[in-house]
C-alpha positions in Angstrom: -32.6 8.2 16.4 -32.1 6.0 19.4 -30.5 7.6 22.5 -27.5 5.6 23.6 -27.4 4.7 27.2 -23.6 4.9 27.4 -21.3 6.8 25.2 -19.5 5.0 22.4 -17.0 5.6 19.6 -18.5 5.6 16.1 -15.8 5.1 13.5 -16.7 5.9 9.9 -14.2 5.0 7.2 -14.6 5.0 3.4 -13.8 6.5 0.1 -13.4 10.2 -0.6 -16.4 12.3 -1.5 -19.0 9.7 -0.4 -20.6 11.9 2.2 -18.7 10.6 5.2 -18.5 14.0 6.9 -22.1 15.0 6.2 -23.3 11.7 7.5 -21.0 11.8 10.6 -22.0 15.4 11.4 -25.7 14.4 11.3 -25.2 11.4 13.5 -23.1 13.4 16.0 -25.8 16.1 16.1 -28.6 13.6 16.8 -26.7 11.9 19.5 -25.1 15.0 21.1 -21.7 13.6 20.3 -18.5 15.5 19.2 -17.8 15.2 15.5 -14.1 15.0 14.4 -13.4 15.3 10.7 -10.0 13.6 10.4 -9.9 14.2 6.7 -9.9 18.0 7.4 -6.9 17.5 9.7 -4.9 15.9 6.9 -6.0 18.6 4.5 -4.8 21.2 7.0 -1.4 19.6 7.1 -1.4 19.4 3.3 -2.2 23.2 3.2 0.7 23.9 5.6 3.0 21.8 3.4 1.9 23.6 0.2 2.3 27.0 1.8 5.8 26.2 2.9 7.0 24.3 -0.2 7.2 21.0 1.6 4.8 18.7 -0.4 7.7 17.0 -2.1 10.0 16.9 0.9 8.7 14.4 3.5 11.7 14.7 5.7 11.6 18.5 5.9 7.8 18.4 6.5 8.3 15.9 9.3 10.8 18.2 11.0 8.3 21.1 10.9 5.3 19.2 12.1 5.8 20.6 15.7 4.8 23.9 14.2 1.4 22.6 13.1 -1.6 23.1 15.5 -5.0 22.0 14.4 -8.3 22.4 16.2 -12.0 22.6 15.6 -14.1 25.6 16.6 -17.9 25.8 16.6 -19.3 28.6 14.4 -22.6 29.9 15.9 -23.7 31.3 12.6 -23.3 28.2 10.5 -23.9 25.6 13.2 -20.8 23.7 12.2 -17.3 23.4 13.4 -14.6 25.0 11.3 -10.9 23.8 11.1 -8.3 26.1 12.3 -4.6 25.8 11.4 -2.4 27.7 13.7 -5.3 29.9 14.8 -6.4 30.6 11.2 -9.8 29.5 9.9 -8.9 27.4 6.8 -12.2 25.6 6.4 -12.8 27.0 2.9 -9.2 26.9 1.8 -8.6 23.2 2.6 -11.5 22.2 0.3 -9.9 23.5 -2.9 -9.2 21.0 -5.6 -5.4 21.8 -5.5 -5.4 20.6 -1.8 -7.4 17.6 -2.8 -4.8 16.7 -5.4 -2.1 16.7 -2.8 -3.6 15.3 0.3 -3.1 11.6 -0.4 0.6 12.1 -0.9 1.0 14.1 2.3 -1.3 11.8 4.4 0.8 8.7 3.6 3.9 10.2 5.3 4.5 8.2 8.4 5.4 11.1 10.6 2.2 13.0 9.5 0.0 10.0 10.3 1.7 9.4 13.7 1.1 13.0 14.7 -2.5 13.1 13.7 -3.5 9.6 15.0 -2.1 10.6 18.4 -4.2 13.8 18.3 -7.3 11.9 17.2 -6.9 9.3 19.9 -6.6 12.0 22.5 -9.8 13.7 21.1 -11.7 10.5 21.4 -10.4 9.3 24.8 -13.6 10.2 26.7 -15.9 8.6 24.0 -19.1 10.1 22.8 -17.4 10.9 19.4 -18.1 10.3 15.8 -14.9 10.3 13.8 -14.6 9.8 10.0 -11.5 9.2 7.9 -9.7 6.4 6.2 -8.2 4.3 9.0 -10.4 5.1 12.1 -11.7 1.6 12.5 -8.5 -0.1 11.6 -5.8 2.0 13.2 -7.1 4.9 15.3 -9.9 3.2 17.2 -9.8 -0.6 16.4 -11.9 -1.0 19.6 -14.7 1.3 18.5 -18.2 0.0 19.4 -19.6 0.8 15.9 -17.6 0.7 12.7 -19.1 1.8 9.5 -17.4 1.6 6.0 -19.0 4.0 3.5 -18.7 3.7 -0.3 -20.5 4.9 -3.4 -20.0 4.7 -7.2 -17.1 7.0 -8.3 -19.3 8.8 -10.8 -22.0 9.5 -8.2 -19.3 10.9 -5.9 -17.9 13.0 -8.6 -21.3 14.5 -9.4 -21.9 15.3 -5.8 -18.5 17.0 -5.4 -19.0 18.9 -8.7 -22.2 20.4 -7.4 -20.6 21.5 -4.1 -17.6 23.2 -5.8 -19.8 24.9 -8.5 -22.0 26.2 -5.7 -18.9 27.7 -4.1 -18.0 29.5 -7.4 -15.1 27.2 -8.4 -14.6 26.6 -12.1 -13.8 23.0 -12.6 -14.9 20.1 -14.9 -16.8 17.0 -13.8 -14.2 14.9 -15.6 -11.4 16.5 -13.6 -13.2 15.8 -10.3 -13.9 12.1 -11.3 -10.3 11.7 -12.3 -9.1 13.1 -8.9 -11.5 10.8 -7.1 -10.4 7.6 -8.9 -6.7 8.6 -8.4 -7.3 9.2 -4.6 -9.1 5.8 -4.4 -6.1 4.1 -5.9 -3.6 6.0 -3.7 -5.6 5.4 -0.5 -5.9 1.7 -1.2 -2.3 1.1 -2.1 -0.3 3.4 0.2 2.3 1.6 2.4 1.1 3.3 5.6 -2.5 2.7 6.9 -4.1 1.8 3.5 -7.8 2.2 3.2 -9.6 -1.0 4.0 -12.7 -2.2 5.6 -12.3 -3.4 9.2 -13.4 -7.0 9.6 -16.2 -6.0 11.9 -17.4 -2.9 10.0 -20.8 -2.7 8.5 -20.9 -1.4 4.9 -23.1 1.6 3.9 -23.2 2.0 0.1 -25.1 5.3 -0.3 -24.9 5.6 -4.1 -28.7 5.8 -4.4 -29.7 6.8 -0.9 -31.1 10.1 0.4 -29.8 11.7 3.6 -33.1 10.6 5.3 -32.6 7.0 4.2 -29.1 7.0 5.6 -30.4 8.3 8.9 -32.9 5.6 9.1 -30.1 3.1 8.3 -28.0 4.3 11.3 -31.1 4.1 13.5 -31.2 0.4 12.9 -27.5 -0.1 13.5 -27.7 1.9 16.8 -30.8 -0.1 17.9 -28.8 -3.3 17.5 -26.2 -2.0 20.0 -28.9 -1.5 22.7 
């Protein structure tokens, strides 16, 4: 992995369950950058909305957004950063399928996006960050030095997600996961606010048949081109 002479912003956008966070974490670790999982931030807001009966009331949720505090804290035991919602570790809870089913609806609320985009821009102000999400290269950091758009076949993404959830002890069918993924793709692509789309200057990474090692070799080449 090349060592960047100056700190940059790496914006990674793409479809759900295509390994954006895993890839982004690995790149950040190699470069010594900060990793910011924006999808986890939207999941945290979704969890807050579900707990307070606000998922179907955008106006009420918007009014209560000042109550929402989100931060990332490094866990020495796991070597990863966990998401905290109002000082509570919700890293496991926000990954549940019921949260997945609701997150697209919550994330398209203008007030939610405005709040989290502002938080994300502040987090990346000093550069040296790898940020993944749906609109990082198009809305949050359109000036990012490296923009990557990740994709993978929906069936492949469903199989990967299925293995993750089964390993965590969740009882769910592969068909349900694939249906959820396809529904989220449609919602993300067609929402009125910040729809999922590839930035004009983003490079595409289709990792349907790629190993983690192959993806890291791919990013090596992209970073070398920036030197």
